[in-house]
C-alpha angles and dihedrals in degrees: 000000000000119000125224116261112243087206092056089049091053090050089053088051089053094051091045091049089054095047094047090047091050089056099039094046100033092117092050091048090048091052090049091049093053092063139038108306098207109094093001097128117075127199093260140022139051094320093051091046091051093045096052093041089057094041088062092060101069090037090057092046091049093048088050091051091050091046090052089055090052090050093048092050096043093243097164097172090055091049091048091051091048090049092052092047096046094045092048094048089043094053094045090045094046092051091049096041111019092175094061144088093264093102088066088064090051090054096047091045091050092051091051092048093048092048094046092049090053092052091066089213115135 
């Protein structure tokens, strides 16, 4: 039986994050597109929220790709660190924003921690 790649799951989260952001913030991106793009995102407000929401999508996808490489090469310490980071960010995010995708990070992080603990590798 083949197990699901936690890295691939994180990549799916990244793609979903981008798709959801494109829908939720479509009016904000349309507004940005109607004017000059350079300097169009301030430090705060709807544009900033849309920008940072979308910036997370490729970062999540990239993290998933790197995690897949760690899985393929048996890099247990890297998987363990990823598990801790994902679980921690997921827990803090879930507490702050219960109606969000953060619980998915808790789940992926938990899977990684369980798998790395089973490996017995330090």
